[in-house]
Backbone as JSON Lines, residues from 0, in Angstrom:
{"i":0,"aa":"M","n":[-83.46,3.65,207.34],"ca":[-82.92,4.41,206.23],"c":[-84.05,5.2,205.6]}
{"i":1,"aa":"V","n":[-83.78,6.42,205.24],"ca":[-84.75,7.28,204.58],"c":[-84.1,7.83,203.32]}
{"i":2,"aa":"R","n":[-84.82,7.84,202.22],"ca":[-84.35,8.45,200.98],"c":[-85.35,9.55,200.61]}
{"i":3,"aa":"A","n":[-84.84,10.76,200.39],"ca":[-85.67,11.88,199.97],"c":[-85.13,12.43,198.66]}
{"i":4,"aa":"I","n":[-86.0,12.57,197.69],"ca":[-85.63,13.09,196.37],"c":[-86.14,14.52,196.28]}
{"i":5,"aa":"P","n":[-85.23,15.48,196.08],"ca":[-85.67,16.87,196.06],"c":[-86.48,17.22,194.81]}
{"i":6,"aa":"R","n":[-87.42,18.1,194.99],"ca":[-88.11,18.67,193.83],"c":[-87.11,19.58,193.11]}
{"i":7,"aa":"P","n":[-87.36,19.89,191.85],"ca":[-86.43,20.75,191.11],"c":[-86.14,22.05,191.87]}
{"i":8,"aa":"G","n":[-84.85,22.35,191.97],"ca":[-84.41,23.57,192.64],"c":[-84.37,23.5,194.16]}
{"i":9,"aa":"Q","n":[-84.69,22.35,194.74],"ca":[-84.76,22.23,196.19],"c":[-83.62,21.39,196.79]}
{"i":10,"aa":"D","n":[-82.64,21.01,195.97],"ca":[-81.59,20.13,196.49],"c":[-80.76,20.78,197.59]}
{"i":11,"aa":"T","n":[-80.42,22.03,197.46],"ca":[-79.64,22.71,198.49],"c":[-80.43,22.82,199.78]}
{"i":12,"aa":"R","n":[-81.7,23.16,199.67],"ca":[-82.56,23.27,200.86],"c":[-82.69,21.91,201.55]}
{"i":13,"aa":"L","n":[-82.88,20.85,200.79],"ca":[-82.99,19.52,201.35],"c":[-81.7,19.14,202.09]}
{"i":14,"aa":"K","n":[-80.56,19.41,201.49],"ca":[-79.28,19.09,202.14],"c":[-79.1,19.87,203.44]}
{"i":15,"aa":"T","n":[-79.49,21.14,203.43],"ca":[-79.39,21.97,204.63],"c":[-80.27,21.42,205.75]}
{"i":16,"aa":"L","n":[-81.51,21.09,205.42],"ca":[-82.43,20.57,206.42],"c":[-81.98,19.21,206.95]}
{"i":17,"aa":"A","n":[-81.47,18.37,206.06],"ca":[-80.99,17.04,206.48],"c":[-79.78,17.18,207.4]}
{"i":18,"aa":"T","n":[-78.91,18.12,207.13],"ca":[-77.75,18.36,207.98],"c":[-78.19,18.81,209.37]}
{"i":19,"aa":"R","n":[-79.14,19.71,209.43],"ca":[-79.65,20.18,210.72],"c":[-80.32,19.05,211.5]}
{"i":20,"aa":"L","n":[-81.09,18.23,210.8],"ca":[-81.74,17.1,211.45],"c":[-80.7,16.15,212.02]}
{"i":21,"aa":"A","n":[-79.67,15.84,211.24],"ca":[-78.62,14.93,211.71],"c":[-77.94,15.47,212.95]}
{"i":22,"aa":"E","n":[-77.63,16.74,212.97],"ca":[-76.97,17.35,214.12],"c":[-77.84,17.25,215.37]}
{"i":23,"aa":"A","n":[-79.13,17.5,215.22],"ca":[-80.04,17.42,216.36],"c":[-80.24,15.98,216.81]}
{"i":24,"aa":"A","n":[-80.37,15.06,215.87],"ca":[-80.63,13.66,216.2],"c":[-79.44,13.01,216.9]}
{"i":25,"aa":"R","n":[-78.25,13.4,216.56],"ca":[-77.05,12.77,217.14],"c":[-76.94,12.97,218.65]}
{"i":26,"aa":"V","n":[-77.6,13.97,219.19],"ca":[-77.53,14.22,220.64],"c":[-78.77,13.71,221.37]}
{"i":27,"aa":"E","n":[-79.67,13.06,220.67],"ca":[-80.86,12.5,221.31],"c":[-80.48,11.31,222.19]}
{"i":28,"aa":"P","n":[-81.17,11.13,223.31],"ca":[-80.94,9.93,224.12],"c":[-81.22,8.67,223.29]}
{"i":29,"aa":"G","n":[-80.32,7.71,223.37],"ca":[-80.52,6.45,222.67],"c":[-80.04,6.42,221.23]}
{"i":30,"aa":"N","n":[-79.54,7.54,220.72],"ca":[-79.04,7.55,219.35],"c":[-77.66,6.9,219.31]}
{"i":31,"aa":"I","n":[-77.49,5.95,218.41],"ca":[-76.19,5.31,218.2],"c":[-75.46,6.0,217.06]}
{"i":32,"aa":"R","n":[-76.19,6.25,215.98],"ca":[-75.59,6.98,214.86],"c":[-76.7,7.59,214.02]}
{"i":33,"aa":"F","n":[-76.35,8.65,213.32],"ca":[-77.27,9.3,212.39],"c":[-76.41,9.9,211.29]}
{"i":34,"aa":"E","n":[-76.51,9.33,210.11],"ca":[-75.7,9.77,208.97],"c":[-76.6,10.45,207.94]}
{"i":35,"aa":"A","n":[-76.14,11.55,207.4],"ca":[-76.82,12.23,206.29],"c":[-75.87,12.17,205.1]}
{"i":36,"aa":"L","n":[-76.31,11.52,204.04],"ca":[-75.48,11.31,202.85],"c":[-76.2,11.84,201.62]}
{"i":37,"aa":"T","n":[-75.44,12.17,200.59],"ca":[-76.05,12.58,199.34],"c":[-75.76,11.54,198.26]}
{"i":38,"aa":"E","n":[-76.66,11.47,197.31],"ca":[-76.51,10.6,196.15],"c":[-76.39,11.47,194.9]}
{"i":39,"aa":"K","n":[-75.83,10.89,193.87],"ca":[-75.77,11.58,192.59],"c":[-77.19,11.97,192.21]}
{"i":40,"aa":"G","n":[-77.37,13.2,191.78],"ca":[-78.7,13.68,191.42],"c":[-79.36,14.5,192.51]}
{"i":41,"aa":"G","n":[-78.72,14.55,193.72],"ca":[-79.23,15.42,194.77],"c":[-80.08,14.76,195.83]}
{"i":42,"aa":"S","n":[-80.38,13.48,195.68],"ca":[-81.16,12.81,196.72],"c":[-80.35,12.76,198.01]}
{"i":43,"aa":"V","n":[-81.07,12.68,199.11],"ca":[-80.46,12.59,200.42],"c":[-80.84,11.26,201.05]}
{"i":44,"aa":"L","n":[-79.86,10.62,201.64],"ca":[-80.08,9.37,202.37],"c":[-79.78,9.64,203.83]}
{"i":45,"aa":"L","n":[-80.71,9.28,204.7],"ca":[-80.51,9.4,206.14],"c":[-80.48,7.99,206.71]}
{"i":46,"aa":"M","n":[-79.42,7.7,207.44],"ca":[-79.29,6.37,208.05],"c":[-79.17,6.57,209.55]}
{"i":47,"aa":"A","n":[-80.1,5.98,210.3],"ca":[-80.14,6.16,211.74],"c":[-80.17,4.82,212.45]}
{"i":48,"aa":"E","n":[-79.59,4.82,213.64],"ca":[-79.63,3.64,214.48],"c":[-79.86,4.1,215.92]}
{"i":49,"aa":"Y","n":[-80.81,3.46,216.57],"ca":[-81.17,3.79,217.95],"c":[-81.06,2.57,218.83]}
{"i":50,"aa":"E","n":[-80.79,2.79,220.11],"ca":[-80.61,1.68,221.05],"c":[-81.87,0.86,221.25]}
{"i":51,"aa":"T","n":[-83.02,1.51,221.24],"ca":[-84.29,0.83,221.51],"c":[-85.38,1.36,220.59]}
{"i":52,"aa":"P","n":[-86.44,0.6,220.4],"ca":[-87.58,1.12,219.64],"c":[-88.17,2.38,220.28]}
{"i":53,"aa":"E","n":[-88.12,2.47,221.58],"ca":[-88.64,3.66,222.27],"c":[-87.8,4.9,221.95]}
{"i":54,"aa":"A","n":[-86.49,4.74,221.86],"ca":[-85.62,5.87,221.49],"c":[-85.93,6.32,220.06]}
{"i":55,"aa":"Y","n":[-86.16,5.36,219.18],"ca":[-86.53,5.71,217.8],"c":[-87.88,6.43,217.78]}
{"i":56,"aa":"D","n":[-88.84,5.92,218.53],"ca":[-90.16,6.57,218.59],"c":[-90.05,8.0,219.11]}
{"i":57,"aa":"A","n":[-89.2,8.21,220.13],"ca":[-88.99,9.56,220.65],"c":[-88.38,10.46,219.58]}
{"i":58,"aa":"H","n":[-87.45,9.93,218.8],"ca":[-86.87,10.69,217.69],"c":[-87.95,11.11,216.7]}
{"i":59,"aa":"M","n":[-88.82,10.19,216.36],"ca":[-89.87,10.5,215.38],"c":[-90.84,11.56,215.9]}
{"i":60,"aa":"Q","n":[-91.0,11.67,217.2],"ca":[-91.9,12.66,217.79],"c":[-91.21,13.97,218.15]}
{"i":61,"aa":"A","n":[-89.89,14.01,218.05],"ca":[-89.13,15.21,218.42],"c":[-89.5,16.38,217.51]}
{"i":62,"aa":"P","n":[-89.52,17.59,218.05],"ca":[-89.87,18.76,217.24],"c":[-89.02,18.92,215.98]}
{"i":63,"aa":"H","n":[-87.71,18.65,216.07],"ca":[-86.86,18.81,214.88],"c":[-87.2,17.78,213.81]}
{"i":64,"aa":"T","n":[-87.6,16.58,214.21],"ca":[-87.99,15.57,213.23],"c":[-89.32,15.93,212.59]}
{"i":65,"aa":"Q","n":[-90.26,16.39,213.39],"ca":[-91.57,16.79,212.87],"c":[-91.42,17.97,211.9]}
{"i":66,"aa":"A","n":[-90.55,18.92,212.23],"ca":[-90.32,20.07,211.33],"c":[-89.71,19.6,210.02]}
{"i":67,"aa":"F","n":[-88.78,18.66,210.07],"ca":[-88.17,18.12,208.85],"c":[-89.24,17.44,208.0]}
{"i":68,"aa":"R","n":[-90.08,16.65,208.61],"ca":[-91.12,15.94,207.86],"c":[-92.1,16.91,207.21]}
{"i":69,"aa":"R","n":[-92.45,17.99,207.92],"ca":[-93.35,19.0,207.32],"c":[-92.67,19.68,206.13]}
{"i":70,"aa":"A","n":[-91.39,19.98,206.26],"ca":[-90.65,20.62,205.17],"c":[-90.6,19.72,203.94]}
{"i":71,"aa":"L","n":[-90.51,18.42,204.14],"ca":[-90.46,17.5,203.0],"c":[-91.71,17.61,202.12]}
{"i":72,"aa":"E","n":[-92.82,17.97,202.72],"ca":[-94.06,18.12,201.95],"c":[-93.9,19.17,200.85]}
{"i":73,"aa":"R","n":[-93.04,20.15,201.1],"ca":[-92.83,21.22,200.13],"c":[-91.64,20.98,199.2]}
{"i":74,"aa":"I","n":[-90.63,20.26,199.68],"ca":[-89.38,20.22,198.91],"c":[-89.02,18.85,198.34]}
{"i":75,"aa":"A","n":[-89.73,17.79,198.72],"ca":[-89.38,16.45,198.24],"c":[-90.4,15.93,197.26]}
{"i":76,"aa":"E","n":[-89.93,15.18,196.28],"ca":[-90.82,14.52,195.32],"c":[-91.76,13.59,196.07]}
{"i":77,"aa":"G","n":[-93.0,13.57,195.66],"ca":[-93.97,12.72,196.32],"c":[-94.37,13.23,197.69]}
{"i":78,"aa":"S","n":[-93.93,14.44,198.03],"ca":[-94.26,15.09,199.3],"c":[-93.84,14.31,200.54]}
{"i":79,"aa":"R","n":[-92.88,13.41,200.38],"ca":[-92.43,12.66,201.55],"c":[-91.12,11.97,201.22]}
{"i":80,"aa":"A","n":[-90.6,11.31,202.21],"ca":[-89.4,10.49,202.02],"c":[-89.83,9.03,202.04]}
{"i":81,"aa":"T","n":[-89.03,8.2,201.44],"ca":[-89.27,6.76,201.49],"c":[-88.47,6.19,202.66]}
{"i":82,"aa":"V","n":[-89.17,5.57,203.59],"ca":[-88.54,4.99,204.78],"c":[-88.39,3.49,204.57]}
{"i":83,"aa":"T","n":[-87.19,2.99,204.79],"ca":[-86.9,1.57,204.68],"c":[-86.27,1.09,205.98]}
{"i":84,"aa":"P","n":[-86.99,0.3,206.79],"ca":[-86.38,-0.24,208.0],"c":[-85.29,-1.25,207.63]}
{"i":85,"aa":"L","n":[-84.19,-1.2,208.33],"ca":[-83.09,-2.1,208.1],"c":[-82.79,-2.89,209.39]}
{"i":86,"aa":"A","n":[-82.25,-4.07,209.23],"ca":[-81.81,-4.86,210.37],"c":[-80.37,-5.27,210.16]}
{"i":87,"aa":"R","n":[-79.62,-5.34,211.25],"ca":[-78.21,-5.69,211.18],"c":[-78.07,-7.13,210.7]}
{"i":88,"aa":"L","n":[-77.24,-7.35,209.71],"ca":[-76.98,-8.67,209.16],"c":[-75.72,-9.28,209.77]}
{"i":89,"aa":"A","n":[-74.68,-8.49,209.82],"ca":[-73.4,-9.02,210.35],"c":[-72.68,-7.94,211.12]}
């Protein structure tokens, strides 16, 4: 799970970039799901699930992921997103 908080005036740009990332990630080999959600206040939540750690690593190295991460430096608070690894409970 990733949470990105937009800098003032950047919420629309963040949503656009997150949507593009989700569309690209959903067709990656090993992707099970990739959800882009918004929270009240304009934050974006990205929830991804991959079949293997290698598929996730490939996603992180993909050009579209790298471009998204570079864009966050300009448009997200703290110049990055907060990444929280999750594990299936039930």
